[in-house]
N, C-alpha and C positions, 0 to 999 in steps of 0.2 A: 905449834904444828898446825900447818896450813892443810886444808881438804880437798881431794883434787874432785871436783864435781865435772871433769869433762866427759864428755860421751866416750865411750869404748866400744865402737863397732866392730861386730864380728860374729860368725855365723856358730850357731850353737851346736854341739857335739852330735852326732850320729844318734846316739842312745838317747840324748834329750830330747831330738826330734820325734822318735820312734815313739817314746814314752807319752809324749803330748797328744801326738797322733792317735796313739791307743786311748787314750783318757778320753779324746772327743769321740772316739767311734763308739765308744761305750756309754757315754753318757747319751749320745743319739741313738743308739738302740734301746736304751732303758725307757726313754719318752716314749717309746712306740706301745700303745696299750696293748696291742696284739701279741708281742713279742713278751709283754709283763705277763700274759695268760700262759704262754707256753712256758717261760721261764718259772714262775714260782705257782702260780693259780693253780693249774693242772697237778703238778706233782704235789702240793700241798693237799688238794682234794683226793689224791690217791693213797696219801698218809693217812689221813682222817679216816678215809673209808676202811682202809686195811685195820687200823686200830680198832674199831666198832665192828666191822664185819668181815675181816679178813680170814678169821678161822671157819666161818660158814662156806666161804668159797675157796678155802685151800690156800689163799695167799697171807698168811699171819704177818705181823708188823715184823718180823725178825729176817723175813726174805722182802718183805715191802720195802723197808727201808732202805736198803743198799741197791735194790731195783731203780728205786725212784732217783737215786744220786747218779745211776747210769741213765736214765730218762733225762736228767737235767744237762748232762753232757750231750747226748745225742739231739736234744733239741737246739742246745746254743752252737755247737760245732755242725750242724748240717742245716737246718731250717735258719735258724737266725743269719747265718753267715751268708748262706744263699740269697735270701731275698735281700738282704741289706746290698751285697756286692750287684746282685742283679740289677736294680735300680739305679744304684749310684753309675752303672755302664749307661744305662738310660740318659741319664742326664750329665753324660761325660764329665761326672764329677773324678772319676778315677784317672782320664786322660789329662785333666788339669793338674791334680796333684801329681802326676809323675812328671809334670813340668816344673816343679819346686825342687828344690834343694832335697828333698825327703826321697825323690827319685821311686822307682818302682820297686828294688829291693825294701826301702823303708816302709812303703804302704802296705806290702804283703806281712813284712815284720811287726808293723804296726796293729794290723787285724788280727793276726795272730796274737799279739798280746791283749788285745781287747777282749777276744774271745776267752782268753785264760783267767783275764780278771773277773769276767762275769760269771764264769762258771766256776771259778772259785768263791765266789760270793754265794751262787747258789747253793754250793756243796755246803758251805758253813750254815746259811739260814736252814735250809731242810734237815741237816744233820742235829741241828739244835732244835728243829721242830719235832724231829721224831725222837730225840732223847727224852722232851718233854713229854711224849705221847707214851713212853715206856720202851723205847727201843734199848738194850744193852748189848751192844758188840762185845766179842771177845778180842781183848788185844794180843796182836802178835807180831812181831817185829817184822819177821820174813814177808809174812801175808801184807802187811802194810807197805812194803817196799815192792812186791810185785804189784800190788794193786796199783801203786803210784805210777810205776813204768807202764802198765798195760793201759791205764787213763791217759796219760800222754799221748802213747800210740795211736788208742783209739780216738783222740780228739784230732790227732793229724790224719787219720784214714778219715773220719767225718768231714774235716776241712778241705781234703782233697777231692772228695765226691762232691762238696758244696760249689767248690771254686770250679769244678768240671760242669755242673747243672749252670751256674752262673753266668760262666764264661763264654758258653756256646747256645745258650738260648734265650728267646726275648724275654724280658722281665716278667710278662704276664704268663708265659709258660714256666717261667722260674719258680714265682708263685707256687702255680698248682701242683709242679713236679717235686717242689721241697715238702709241701705239705702232706702230699700222697707218701711221700718217703718216710715222712715221720711218721704216719699213721700207719703204714705197712710195718715198720721196722718196732713198733713199741712191743708187740707180742713176741717178735722174734729173738727170744733172748734177754731183751731189755727188762720186761715186766713178768713175762712166764720163763721160768727156768726150763732149762732144755730137757729134764725128764718127764716134763707135762706133754711133750710131743710124741708122736708115734715114732715107733725104733728106728723106722725107714727114714723118717725126716730129721732124727738128733744129729747126726753126722752134719747135715746140711747145716742145721742153725749153729752149731757149734763152730762150723766154718766160716760163718758171718762174724764182722766185727763187732756187732751189737750182741751175739749170744757170747763172744769171748768175753767182753765187758761186762756183761750181765754176771755171769758164771764167775769171774774173777771176784766182783765186789760181794756178792752172796758168799763166795769162799771165805773171801777175807774178813767178812763180818763175825764169821764162824770160828775164826782163827786158823783157817786153812789156807797154804799158799799154793795156787796151781802154776805149773808150769806151761804147758799147751798154749794157753793164750798168748803169750808173749811172743811166741812163733805167728800164731795166726794174726795178730794186730799189726804185728811188723811188715808182715807180707802186704798186708792191706793199704798202712801207711805208706810204702814205698809205691806200691801198684798206684794209689789214687792220687798221690802227688806227682807221679809221673804222668798220669793222665792229664791231671789239670793243668801241667805245665806245657802240654801238647794242645791242648783244645782251648785253652783258654785265650780271650782276646780282649783286650783293653775296651772297646767301644763297639756299642752294638748296632 
């Protein structure tokens, strides 16, 4: 039997190109020390603080653990994506990648997949850390399914906001706005439950994607499935992605 070692040049499939691009994006993001702090260090610090001091401040581990998972999604879906994309625009990386067989749809798909990969890793690491610290969630299939749907929709909304910021502002402004949004959004339903706010503010926080995501994950950890966050996050996802499509430019 003879072996054929002749070259077989052919373009990689679209799926392979997207996965390869997503893997590269994820590696580049994880090499950034600032992003590592946002992705893991701060959420872990919140978990440890809740384990030892949470009861004193009204945020026990049972509530802090799902809140930290929401925080991880918030940081990756908004801040990480916005900052990385903003500086890629500055150095014309996006424009050059768009000229490759990957194309603009492939770039966006790769970015979405890279953020999903990073977020999945964060959720896994933080969930294991929370379980090691004593978190014991209540398992419920309906609650888990609703939580998964809301998480995907919320990530879509966060990504739309991130691309709207990164695609319309200079990189320095993107850095400032993304970090400010991260800090402002943390208490608005992510770390603080909606019922901690005054009565007049609760409907406002509930109508935010941060509030919908945080409330869903906390309820799911208690075995309860909420319906209203699905509608809230779906509306935000559609609106944010539509805005990103309208204002995003590929070069700064």
